[in-house]
BASE-786180 format. One line per field, with one value per atom (N, C-alpha, C): atom name; y negated, x, z. Coordinates in steps of 0.001 Angstrom, whole numbers, plus 500000, padded with zeros to 6 digits. Last residue first. Layout:
at: c(CA|...)
north: c(Y|...)
east: c(X|...)
up: c(Z|...)
//
This chain:
at: c(N|CA|C|N|CA|C|N|CA|C|N|CA|C|N|CA|C|N|CA|C|N|CA|C|N|CA|C|N|CA|C|N|CA|C|N|CA|C|N|CA|C|N|CA|C|N|CA|C|N|CA|C|N|CA|C|N|CA|C|N|CA|C|N|CA|C|N|CA|C|N|CA|C|N|CA|C|N|CA|C|N|CA|C|N|CA|C|N|CA|C|N|CA|C|N|CA|C|N|CA|C|N|CA|C|N|CA|C|N|CA|C|N|CA|C|N|CA|C|N|CA|C|N|CA|C|N|CA|C|N|CA|C|N|CA|C|N|CA|C|N|CA|C|N|CA|C|N|CA|C|N|CA|C|N|CA|C|N|CA|C|N|CA|C|N|CA|C|N|CA|C|N|CA|C|N|CA|C|N|CA|C|N|CA|C|N|CA|C|N|CA|C|N|CA|C|N|CA|C|N|CA|C|N|CA|C|N|CA|C|N|CA|C|N|CA|C|N|CA|C|N|CA|C|N|CA|C|N|CA|C|N|CA|C|N|CA|C|N|CA|C|N|CA|C|N|CA|C|N|CA|C|N|CA|C|N|CA|C|N|CA|C|N|CA|C|N|CA|C|N|CA|C|N|CA|C|N|CA|C|N|CA|C|N|CA|C|N|CA|C|N|CA|C|N|CA|C|N|CA|C|N|CA|C|N|CA|C|N|CA|C|N|CA|C|N|CA|C|N|CA|C|N|CA|C|N|CA|C|N|CA|C|N|CA|C|N|CA|C|N|CA|C|N|CA|C|N|CA|C|N|CA|C|N|CA|C|N|CA|C|N|CA|C|N|CA|C|N|CA|C|N|CA|C|N|CA|C|N|CA|C|N|CA|C|N|CA|C|N|CA|C|N|CA|C|N|CA|C|N|CA|C|N|CA|C|N|CA|C|N|CA|C|N|CA|C|N|CA|C|N|CA|C|N|CA|C|N|CA|C|N|CA|C|N|CA|C|N|CA|C|N|CA|C|N|CA|C|N|CA|C|N|CA|C|N|CA|C|N|CA|C|N|CA|C|N|CA|C|N|CA|C|N|CA|C|N|CA|C|N|CA|C|N|CA|C|N|CA|C|N|CA|C|N|CA|C|N|CA|C|N|CA|C|N|CA|C|N|CA|C|N|CA|C|N|CA|C|N|CA|C|N|CA|C|N|CA|C|N|CA|C|N|CA|C|N|CA|C|N|CA|C|N|CA|C|N|CA|C|N|CA|C|N|CA|C|N|CA|C|N|CA|C|N|CA|C|N|CA|C|N|CA|C|N|CA|C|N|CA|C|N|CA|C|N|CA|C|N|CA|C|N|CA|C|N|CA|C|N|CA|C|N|CA|C|N|CA|C|N|CA|C|N|CA|C|N|CA|C|N|CA|C|N|CA|C|N|CA|C|N|CA|C|N|CA|C|N|CA|C|N|CA|C|N|CA|C|N|CA|C|N|CA|C|N|CA|C|N|CA|C|N|CA|C|N|CA|C|N|CA|C|N|CA|C|N|CA|C|N|CA|C|N|CA|C|N|CA|C|N|CA|C|N|CA|C|N|CA|C|N|CA|C|N|CA|C|N|CA|C|N|CA|C|N|CA|C|N|CA|C|N|CA|C|N|CA|C|N|CA|C|N|CA|C|N|CA|C|N|CA|C|N|CA|C|N|CA|C|N|CA|C|N|CA|C|N|CA|C|N|CA|C|N|CA|C|N|CA|C|N|CA|C|N|CA|C|N|CA|C|N|CA|C|N|CA|C|N|CA|C|N|CA|C|N|CA|C|N|CA|C|N|CA|C|N|CA|C|N|CA|C|N|CA|C|N|CA|C|N|CA|C|N|CA|C|N|CA|C|N|CA|C|N|CA|C|N|CA|C|N|CA|C|N|CA|C|N|CA|C|N|CA|C|N|CA|C|N|CA|C|N|CA|C|N|CA|C|N|CA|C|N|CA|C|N|CA|C|N|CA|C|N|CA|C|N|CA|C|N|CA|C|N|CA|C|N|CA|C|N|CA|C|N|CA|C|N|CA|C|N|CA|C|N|CA|C|N|CA|C|N|CA|C|N|CA|C|N|CA|C|N|CA|C|N|CA|C|N|CA|C|N|CA|C|N|CA|C|N|CA|C|N|CA|C|N|CA|C|N|CA|C|N|CA|C|N|CA|C|N|CA|C|N|CA|C|N|CA|C|N|CA|C|N|CA|C|N|CA|C|N|CA|C|N|CA|C|N|CA|C|N|CA|C|N|CA|C|N|CA|C|N|CA|C|N|CA|C|N|CA|C|N|CA|C|N|CA|C|N|CA|C|N|CA|C|N|CA|C|N|CA|C|N|CA|C|N|CA|C|N|CA|C|N|CA|C|N|CA|C|N|CA|C|N|CA|C|N|CA|C|N|CA|C|N|CA|C|N|CA|C|N|CA|C|N|CA|C|N|CA|C|N|CA|C|N|CA|C|N|CA|C|N|CA|C|N|CA|C|N|CA|C|N|CA|C|N|CA|C|N|CA|C|N|CA|C|N|CA|C|N|CA|C|N|CA|C|N|CA|C|N|CA|C|N|CA|C|N|CA|C|N|CA|C|N|CA|C|N|CA|C|N|CA|C|N|CA|C|N|CA|C|N|CA|C|N|CA|C|N|CA|C|N|CA|C|N|CA|C|N|CA|C|N|CA|C|N|CA|C|N|CA|C|N|CA|C|N|CA|C|N|CA|C|N|CA|C|N|CA|C|N|CA|C|N|CA|C|N|CA|C|N|CA|C|N|CA|C|N|CA|C|N|CA|C|N|CA|C|N|CA|C|N|CA|C)
north: c(791704|792585|791789|790042|790448|791360|791317|790232|790779|793326|793138|792051|791771|792564|792320|790084|791232|792090|788174|787696|788833|789617|789025|788570|790228|791222|790642|787415|788238|789206|786145|786067|786929|786754|786777|786645|786217|786068|785966|788303|787355|787291|789739|789145|788073|789315|789845|789102|788195|789302|789908|786239|785832|786919|787578|786967|786604|788240|789217|788681|786371|786195|787132|787395|786281|786074|789238|789728|788613|787575|788375|788834|786556|785650|786400|788949|788150|787258|790438|790702|789802|789790|789316|789498|791187|789721|789167|793835|793333|791811|794020|794237|793635|793619|792666|792779|795893|794567|793520|797830|797815|796461|797294|797175|797080|797911|796525|796318|800317|799940|798496|799537|800131|799652|798407|799455|800176|794850|796230|797189|792232|792984|794466|791301|791398|792229|791242|792170|792381|789177|790527|791569|787002|787410|788834|786907|787187|787661|786253|787487|787875|783771|784897|786233|782268|782381|783569|782392|783048|783264|783017|782107|782874|785424|784939|783981|787262|786071|785756|789835|789465|788403|790103|789722|789232|792645|791558|791291|793868|793661|792433|796099|794743|794612|798060|797836|796362|798131|798559|798290|797503|796430|796837|800145|798953|797923|802504|802157|800850|802907|804059|803653|800375|801269|802387|799429|798735|799634|801232|801241|800541|800458|801804|801903|797932|798046|799410|798691|797889|797958|800017|800781|800026|797741|798874|799742|796242|795758|796842|798704|797611|797208|799209|799607|798437|800498|799516|800030|800941|801461|800309|802024|800990|801627|802398|803031|801913|802007|801428|802282|804482|803629|803068|806340|805026|804082|808638|808668|807322|807988|808726|808814|806888|806013|806697|809232|808171|807285|810566|811221|810192|808834|808976|809670|809240|807934|808058|811897|811508|810186|811822|812557|812202|810419|809786|810490|810326|811139|810473|808684|808787|809589|808613|808886|809040|807705|807632|807886|808359|808404|808385|806334|807351|807246|804197|805529|806651|801983|802287|803723|803381|802258|802726|804100|804395|803169|805388|804319|804798|806350|806682|805461|807257|806211|806718|809561|808533|807326|812848|811473|810527|815241|815127|813680|816060|815039|814851|817733|818356|817365|816025|816643|817289|815483|814424|815003|817969|817284|816216|818418|819353|818706|816268|816393|817303|816932|815705|815784|819238|819321|818092|818104|819133|819261|816360|815822|816832|817472|817459|816830|815373|816493|816384|814235|814295|815555|812166|813584|813656|809483|810060|811588|808833|807830|808419|811277|810423|809437|813350|813204|812328|811545|812693|812419|810620|810322|811603|810978|811157|810923|809010|809710|809772|809327|808594|809346|811615|811161|810381|810524|811288|810724|810387|809816|810673|811263|812085|811527|811247|810600|811593|810490|811534|810872|808507|808754|809940|808268|808717|808982|805681|806662|807094|805034|804976|806072|803607|804839|804701|801140|801612|802870|799983|801309|801831|797607|797565|798918|798089|797198|797233|800040|800029|799226|799455|800804|800770|796813|797197|798578|797060|796314|796677|798500|799081|798369|796642|797944|798551|794586|794334|795649|795919|795377|795132|796536|797603|797112|793991|794962|796029|791901|792256|793263|791356|790402|790796|793063|792202|791231|792972|793670|792679|791295|791583|792368|792990|791862|792265|794238|794039|792834|796550|795479|795401|797323|797518|796321|798841|797641|797956|799795|800288|799046|799580|798993|799886|800377|800571|800134|798127|799110|799191|796148|797437|798509|793722|794613|795993|792386|792927|793934|792969|792496|793174|792040|792782|792133|791804|791098|791889|792864|793665|793004|791059|792465|793352|788655|788892|790354|788614|788911|789237|789145|789170|789501|788863|788233|788187|790184|788862|788140|792574|791741|790320|793574|793186|792274|794147|793158|792665|796169|794927|793816|798115|797576|796245|798605|798041|797447|799744|798493|797819|802042|801015|799684|803433|803047|801939|804003|803056|802538|804161|804720|803634|802870|804239|804807|799551|800485|801856|796533|797791|798664|793574|794159|795433|794019|793560|794192|795233|793933|793507|796958|796731|795353|799496|798178|798052|802065|801162|799787|803372|803498|802600|803573|802218|802245|806185|805322|803904|807379|807740|806765|804669|805819|806160|802476|803266|804515|799642|800993|801898|796387|797526|798826|793365|794550|795723|789868|791045|792248|787359|788567|789736|785330|784978|786194|785959|786071|785741|786065|784737|784769|788619|788212|786803|789731|788579|787986|791879|790851|789580|793401|792821|791678|794203|793379|792694|795735|794538|793615|797892|796942|795651|799059|798623|797563|799520|800438|800061|797038|797578|798531|794687|796017|796707|791344|792282|793585|788654|789858|790701|786462|786274|787442|785753|786470|786239|784993|784172|784905|786272|786518|785797|786108|784991|785115|788447|787312|786081|790224|790203|789023|790580|789443|789278|792585|792942|791812|793093|792377|792743|792678|793515|792663|792797|791931|792799|792962|793802|792912|791493|791477|792460|791958|790752|790631|794215|794378|793166|794298|793857|793954|797087|795970|795557|799283|798168|796942|801302|800430|799239|802855|801836|800857|804682|805149|804163|803128|804364|804786|801067|800740|801968|802530|801742|801439|803657|804519|803763|801334|802239|803150|800301|799530|800421|802330|802035|801280|802111|803369|803121|799499|799861|801131|799687|798829|799196|800951|801765|800974|799097|800145|801006|797451|797003|798114|799287|798804|798440|797963|799080|798527|797088|796847|798096|795602|796793|796471|794841|794218|795347|794378|795396|794711|792675|792608|793783|791975|792897|792701|789940|790109|790894|791630|790625|790846|793518|792525|791371|795285|794734|793539|796096|795234|794631|797877|796581|795592|800023|799335|797962|800712|800360|799575|801406|800233|799769|803717|802589|801318|805435|804948|803713|805886|805291|804697|807099|805821|805133|809612|808472|807137|810898|811163|809909|809318|809711|809935|810704|809700|810188|811771|812066|810868|810768|810614|810888|810890|812031|811907|808633|809038|810089|808562|807501|807906|810899|810778|809755|810360|811447|811402|808245|807998|809085|807662|808532|808265|806425|805730|806527|808097|806856|806105|810144|810387|809089|809094|809378|809558|808997|807740|807959|811518|811070|809813|811858|812464|811964|810882|809996|810534|812909|812168|811166|813782|814478|813763|810705|811968|812579|808179|809220|810569|806347|806517|807548|803982|805126|805149|802799|802753|803969|802462|802386|802316|804949|803596|803665|807536|806540|805117|810624|809324|808239|812881|812582|811213|813196|812722|812371|814421|812948|812383|817131|816584|815062|819936|818511|818089|823217|822289|820842|824254|824152|823134|824511|825355|824804|823527|823193|824176|823814|824940|824707|821910|822247|823403|821753|821729|822298|821804|822765|822877|819670|821013|822077|817599|817891|819285|817648|817930|818305|816935|818232|818620|814363|815427|816801|813016|813173|814283|813124|813762|814009|811592|812990|813766|809100|809833|811312|808822|808563|809423|808822|809507|809278|805686|806885|807503|803848|804374|805656|803806|803188|803745|804989|805461|804674|802326|803559|803823|799787|800959|802257|797150|797876|799152|794813|796197|796665|791798|792435|793832|790049|791125|791758|787042|787781|788805|785802|786341|787261|785247|784580|784974|786504|787206|786531|786714|785752|786474|788513|788209|787274)
east: c(434749|435888|437055|432740|432780|433939|432357|432107|432087|435054|433619|433455|437728|437251|435769|438603|437829|437279|440139|439069|438165|442103|441044|439858|444067|443030|441855|444779|445005|443844|444091|445508|445827|441818|442189|443701|438999|440453|440830|436380|436918|438430|435840|434737|435217|437752|437538|436402|438465|437516|437193|440374|439106|438038|442643|441839|440449|444071|443088|442217|446014|444750|443663|448185|447471|446104|449145|448438|447672|450407|449262|448454|452450|451464|450212|453906|453200|452122|455497|454056|453248|458092|457546|456031|458377|458426|457787|458226|457245|457216|460427|459069|458029|462529|462329|460904|462290|462104|461816|462943|461602|461309|465631|464688|463251|466758|466754|465726|464871|465829|465668|464256|463859|464835|463546|464509|464020|463037|462561|463676|463757|464195|463832|462473|463935|464465|459837|460211|461720|459996|459613|460032|460623|461562|461272|458278|459563|460588|456422|456282|457609|457300|457318|457213|456858|458218|458331|454048|454943|456340|452090|452842|453835|449419|450637|451347|446395|447096|448321|444546|445464|446431|441176|442472|443362|438972|439614|440998|435939|437278|437881|433850|434309|435745|431191|432620|432957|428500|429237|430727|427500|427549|428204|429204|428375|428590|430619|429975|429178|431605|431185|430331|432206|431364|430800|433868|432609|431658|435986|435225|433879|436945|436397|435557|437891|436790|436128|439975|438871|437652|441717|441034|439850|442496|441882|441111|443766|442471|441745|444981|445168|443803|444467|444386|444794|444246|444959|444971|441315|442353|443003|438938|439854|440941|435599|436750|437635|433848|434368|435517|431448|432625|433029|429456|429101|430275|429913|430155|429826|429605|428508|428672|432116|430939|429781|433689|433947|432720|432558|432581|432802|433104|431719|431641|435863|435372|433954|435898|436655|436136|434416|433874|434600|436068|434852|434321|439552|438365|437152|442208|441306|440080|445706|444312|443487|448720|447882|446432|452034|450582|449863|454944|454225|452724|456199|456485|455781|455096|456512|456835|451940|452724|454140|448797|450224|450965|445648|446503|447939|442214|443636|444405|439113|440007|441433|437899|437042|437862|439163|439407|438371|438402|438307|438448|438517|437546|437390|440493|439284|438236|442559|441866|440562|443284|442800|442012|444144|443036|442422|446260|445129|443907|447975|447413|446203|448701|447943|447248|450172|448951|448071|452281|451431|450111|453468|452843|451911|452475|453388|452700|451406|451234|452259|450493|451587|451451|448102|448270|449347|448979|448777|448755|449168|448651|448296|449993|449027|448369|451819|450646|449577|454873|453966|452778|458265|456860|456042|460952|460107|458636|461665|462239|461320|458901|460014|460489|458060|457917|459157|457614|458370|458147|454409|455686|456324|451988|453120|454446|449115|450204|451301|445868|446795|447874|444826|444995|445934|442517|443820|443793|441137|440761|442048|441373|442067|441552|438708|439441|440098|438160|438114|438959|438245|437662|437536|439512|438171|437518|442046|441139|439697|443268|443509|442453|442338|442197|442277|443034|441627|441366|445813|445040|443562|446452|446736|445959|445694|445043|445240|447505|446068|445324|449902|449687|448201|449486|449692|449412|449236|448130|448273|451051|450579|449449|452258|451238|450600|454036|454546|453530|452645|453563|454114|449429|450782|451585|446270|447187|448568|443519|444122|445040|441840|442832|443600|438583|439698|440624|436481|437316|438527|433411|434657|435507|431354|432060|433174|428020|429468|430163|425566|426008|427519|424473|424687|425191|424390|423260|423441|426552|426685|425581|427503|426455|426597|429597|429420|428340|428363|428889|428585|427221|428260|428832|425386|424981|425985|426697|425794|425382|428070|428796|427886|427677|426617|427223|430088|428896|427728|432110|432335|431040|430898|431412|431644|430435|429301|429741|433063|432296|431107|433592|434356|433633|431816|431657|432383|432934|431586|431310|435345|435364|434001|434437|435083|435145|433446|432535|433139|435717|434714|433829|438642|437643|436641|440432|440754|439802|441798|440701|441133|443311|443355|442163|445050|443720|443732|448453|447462|446091|450189|449595|448485|452332|451808|451168|453257|452629|452042|454037|455007|454418|452094|452061|453058|451683|451694|451705|451616|452654|452630|449346|450691|451771|446985|447448|448864|444366|445478|445725|443794|443262|444428|443890|444680|443919|442561|442345|443090|442596|443164|443094|440673|440727|441267|441120|440960|441137|443738|442365|442294|446258|445774|444333|448653|447300|446965|451040|451093|449729|450318|451223|451199|448760|448154|449008|450659|449529|448842|452343|452887|451769|450717|451135|451659|448014|449396|449784|445389|446256|447730|442853|443946|444764|440432|440692|441688|440014|440668|440881|437692|438275|438915|437293|437247|437886|439498|438384|438427|441273|440561|439322|444406|442972|442253|447080|446439|444917|447973|447974|447305|448095|446878|446822|449408|449556|448304|448826|449674|449798|445486|446750|447522|442053|443244|444498|438838|440004|441254|435520|436716|437903|433268|433896|435060|432162|432979|433639|430570|431881|432772|428955|429049|430471|428126|429079|429225|426522|425972|426893|427913|427097|426505|430469|429873|429041|431289|431139|430374|431340|430568|430269|433041|431663|430761|435402|434768|433312|435982|435738|434997|436419|435324|434971|438697|437453|436255|440576|440211|438874|440751|440330|439835|441736|440441|439884|444280|443221|441839|446451|445513|444302|448070|447529|446485|448961|447924|447298|449331|449853|448731|447596|448068|448520|445745|447008|447428|442604|443407|444633|439845|441137|442156|436481|437525|438811|434270|435187|436155|431008|432145|432945|429319|429699|430999|427402|428334|428563|425486|425859|426681|425119|423915|424254|427661|427012|425720|428173|428856|428143|426594|426257|426915|427996|426572|426150|430466|430371|428915|429645|430314|430165|428689|427763|428332|431081|429932|428948|432738|433108|431904|432290|431630|431880|435391|434100|433539|436770|436899|435520|436861|436253|436364|439915|438647|438162|441165|441285|439943|441131|440603|440732|442292|440968|440325|444770|443817|442400|445855|445788|444722|445846|444995|444850|447725|446327|445429|450236|449657|448172|451442|451498|450845|451337|450576|450518|453154|451716|450929|455646|455340|453842|455675|455583|455232|456181|454791|454627|458876|458221|456785|459537|459741|459068|459367|458138|458298|461922|461134|459815|463863|463311|462405|464601|465619|465159|462639|463292|464407|460911|461808|462535|457634|458881|459744|456403|456216|457574|456745|456833|456565|456340|456574|456645|455108|455134|455233|454745|456113|456231|452059|452802|454249|451126|451090|451850|453407|452215|452267|454591|454653|453338|455153|454415|454610|458599|457178|456472|458172|458111|459065|456452|457298|457083|455649|455665|456537|455313|456680|456763|452517|453485|454832|451286|450868|451913|452514|452667|452310|451605|453038|453282|448851|449347|450824|448828|448269|448755|449954|450651|450144|447942|449265|450058|445904|445704|447041|447084|446753|446542|447359|448525|448219|444471|445666|446838|441016|442187|443367|439350|439764|440976|439128|437931|438216|441633|440518|439209|443401|443392|442456|443020|443767|443850|441621|440989|441709|440709|441712|441045|438173|438530|439651|437153|437978|438378|434242|435101|435843|432739|433411|434387|429610|430830|431475|427194|428321|429652|425288|425740|426929|424988|425449|426038|421980|423401|423806)
up: c(152768|153044|153629|152042|153438|153790|148784|149720|151151|147493|147818|148854|145626|146763|147014|143710|143257|144419|144864|143986|143502|146126|146948|146092|144289|144552|145331|142118|143305|143479|139880|140229|141442|137141|138556|138709|135177|135252|136719|133822|134796|134650|131488|132249|133216|128411|129758|130463|126063|125994|127361|126575|125969|126050|127310|128369|127855|125093|125560|126695|124681|123963|124488|126012|126627|125964|124160|125339|126052|122311|121884|123081|123917|123313|122894|124609|125612|124998|122957|122894|123830|123544|122282|122198|125961|125961|124694|125072|126040|126067|123340|122834|123771|125169|124080|123538|126753|127358|126283|124882|125437|126089|124433|123316|123819|126933|126468|125361|128907|127856|127399|132406|131134|130061|135144|134800|133545|135150|135077|134667|135026|136205|136136|132770|132735|133903|133705|132635|132608|135611|136026|134988|133957|135007|135458|132421|131773|132795|134438|133657|133012|135301|136238|135497|132977|133515|134468|132617|131670|132261|135579|134709|133836|135357|136018|135062|135686|135193|136041|134475|135553|135039|133750|133198|134334|134131|134882|134291|133277|132736|133397|134554|134844|134348|133657|133428|133623|133812|135005|134878|131345|132336|133654|129754|129601|130698|129635|130905|130875|127000|127806|129006|126009|125209|126066|128001|127746|126961|127648|128894|128720|125147|125309|126578|125814|124853|124973|127534|128030|127122|125839|126879|127439|124387|123693|124688|126276|125791|125008|128662|127719|127181|132243|130839|129956|135413|134595|133161|137440|136557|135806|139824|139355|138501|140831|140184|139642|143894|142663|142144|145088|145208|143851|144919|145442|145589|143642|145085|145739|141029|141652|143164|140511|140566|141273|140474|141453|141614|138315|139626|140730|136231|136683|138041|135881|136315|136871|135029|136225|136784|132672|133810|135105|130911|131399|132643|131231|131010|131652|129476|130630|130253|128582|128277|129543|126971|128162|127751|125797|125595|126934|125094|125859|125615|123879|123380|124104|125142|125343|124942|124910|125411|125681|123594|123573|124038|124739|124263|124301|124820|124797|124330|126225|125752|125812|126752|126184|125752|126121|126550|125945|124923|126386|126870|122279|122651|124150|121437|121951|122415|120886|119756|120189|123562|122689|121517|124494|125169|124271|122710|122747|123403|123338|122004|121971|125929|125686|124332|125437|126240|126006|123951|123343|124093|125807|124583|123927|129136|128001|126791|131864|130946|129832|134982|134028|133177|136015|135733|134654|138252|136931|137001|140916|139998|138641|142075|142738|141797|141570|140721|141369|142510|142519|141602|142221|141922|141892|142507|143678|143434|139740|140872|142074|137438|138025|139261|134883|136264|136694|131524|132512|133910|129873|130303|131382|129118|128678|129171|131309|130577|130212|132342|131926|131083|135150|133727|133523|137800|137311|135814|139185|138165|137464|142582|141296|140373|144293|144007|142638|146875|145492|145346|149371|149259|147839|149788|149223|149056|150797|151528|151033|149147|150585|151351|146538|147091|148619|146211|146059|146651|146481|147484|147416|144187|145500|146600|142183|142279|143674|142618|142776|142956|142005|143344|143608|139259|140244|141658|138036|137997|139078|137743|139078|139116|135361|135812|137139|134141|135198|135759|130938|131834|132855|130826|130358|131393|131503|131540|131071|133159|131844|131916|135002|135107|133797|135413|134488|134569|137515|137448|136573|137450|136871|136661|140400|139265|138750|141401|141522|140236|140014|141001|141102|138489|137824|138783|139660|139923|139315|138574|139929|140226|135277|136177|137528|132555|133804|134656|129277|130447|131720|127058|127702|128951|126163|126167|126897|126047|127177|127283|123576|124818|125996|120673|121681|123041|119316|118773|119755|120812|120238|119906|121461|122549|122059|118890|119736|120874|118135|117377|118192|119977|120039|119281|119021|120370|120500|116533|116599|117978|117387|116613|116655|118642|119448|118695|116418|117492|118356|114854|114369|115501|117030|116128|115733|118652|118267|117222|118413|118643|118157|119666|118936|119317|119851|119926|119090|121102|120132|120402|122980|123261|122333|120650|121998|122079|118416|118577|119982|118120|118737|118997|116693|118150|118852|114018|114597|116125|113136|112596|113141|114323|114779|114323|114911|114150|114628|115676|116183|115330|113941|114108|114494|115194|114747|114985|114173|115004|114392|114393|113724|114661|114500|115313|114487|112682|114093|114992|110276|110748|112238|109326|109682|110170|110095|109709|110184|110838|109942|109641|112475|113007|112164|110706|111901|112435|108841|108404|109580|110395|109757|109278|111113|112137|111545|109422|109225|110237|109667|110394|110246|110264|109452|110299|110073|110634|109727|110812|109905|110648|110945|111550|110462|109290|110741|111481|106508|107125|108631|104014|105001|105499|103269|103202|104355|103535|102859|102839|104542|105473|104847|102474|103273|104240|099806|100710|101563|098022|099155|100176|096764|096831|098078|096121|095999|095998|097346|097178|097165|096816|096773|096429|096526|097854|097944|094086|094205|095581|094556|093928|094061|097788|096387|095846|099660|099587|098126|099355|100130|100132|098137|097286|098029|098641|099504|098671|096713|098093|098967|094362|094412|095849|095012|094632|094666|095514|096571|096246|093017|094176|095278|091500|091147|092316|092765|092762|092461|092212|093593|093645|089433|090046|091464|089164|088601|089205|090414|090971|090452|089409|090182|090671|088234|087367|088082|090433|089498|088669|093569|092288|091320|096498|095674|094331|099251|098565|097802|100004|099753|098912|101626|101331|101212|101302|101244|100811|103477|102348|102437|104647|104609|103325|106846|105449|105391|109450|108946|107451|110112|111104|110538|108085|108714|109596|107538|106562|107101|109610|109595|108679|108731|109974|110037|106390|106318|107557|107435|106566|106441|108903|109549|108718|106972|108003|108697|105567|104880|105889|107550|106934|106291|108634|109260|108598|107603|108244|108919|104665|106062|106690|101447|102312|103753|099907|100594|101416|096778|098232|098906|094000|094758|096265|092899|092411|093320|094070|094403|093994|092810|094270|094663|090124|090611|092125|089983|089678|090247|092465|091440|091251|094545|093254|092125|096713|096803|095470|096166|096011|095933|096820|095417|095199|099579|098848|097379|100577|100522|099682|100819|099661|099487|103281|102138|100885|105124|104864|103713|105548|104527|104224|105862|106347|105288|105179|105071|105565|105099|106398|106353|103102|103202|104544|104249|103497|103744|107609|106175|105482|110264|109713|108221|111066|112103|111581|110662|109990|111053|112125|111699|111044|112444|113609|113254|110223|110219|111410|109433|110078|110030|107534|107851|108519|108878|108035|108492|109509|109849|108961|106170|107359|108404|103200|104346|105500|100481|101415|102630|098530|098923|099921|098049|096949|097355|100545|099521|098411|101813|102371|101340|100148|100235|100793|100643|099297|099322|103352|102945|101555|103198|103933|103512|101817|101211|101892|103760|102452|101770|105766|106038|104734|104406|104889|105144|103560|102757|103241|103397|103940|103014|103373|102649|103342|105525|104867|104092|106708|107410|106851|105020|106411|107314|102858|103128|104624|103392|102785|103140|105669|104899|104380|105717|106013|105092|107147|106133|106585|107743|108226|107058|108675|107607|108181|109428|110021|108990|108370|107737|108387|109874|108692|108030|113159|112178|110971|114171|114231|113079)
//
């Protein structure tokens, strides 16, 4: 692989536990009832809620010195270092920089000390990829491929390249550097057809045609969103946020994503049941779900980018029955979502392009 490929890694909540560690300390100090959880953290800075207390921890020397290493972080950085040049890009007050540098060099000796970059202006860092949990850093990044690590505090972000764990990030890196290893192959048998595209690009219509004319089966996702009027459990398994959380924590989902304030997740066993029957499985996912599918199903996963002119997409979004704020978010995310075409196997405008030959 190309070792000159440069990857920048954020540190807090990417390599060292930050918010979860701060929450545990706050619960121990203040005895909150009910206990504080990371799910309450929705943004950076003061919000007028009890989570504002966490900001004090981030400026303490003992906090930075004792932050736990996240499970798998050392192995992740070691594997990345085999494939590319790794840089740590971390933002914290000057008085804490020496402590942070010492912790990084101790935990990750495979990365040279001169590759530790400290500063709040991450958009100035010249790297090919950036992995960060801060939505503001992803939006402002000048890197070719800014990647968001999904966390409760960035669930409002839509359209951007995102991953749920280290394994998905490594898969995405492989797709970039060795695309042939993940390119869909017809000889692989039944397909997992993942429809990826902006809101209003026709994913639902294409899916319905593939089911009706091509014999594909919808791989139902689990979702916390509210049922629409008269909607049954045909397209989704509707669950409560608490039920979704239990399934997610139990490792039942191979991919999860958040959209418009709702959670969505898919189970690998559901998709494999369809494939074992000799039929194609079809589902609409974001690029994060597409990366997870490539990791789980390899060459059987066909990522199809659904294409429509921008004017039609905007008109479709404006006609939707959803809050004005949500429409604005979807329109603003279009440019980012268009970039996802680069990571898909094919680009389509209609279901006919995906139907089996002779159908």
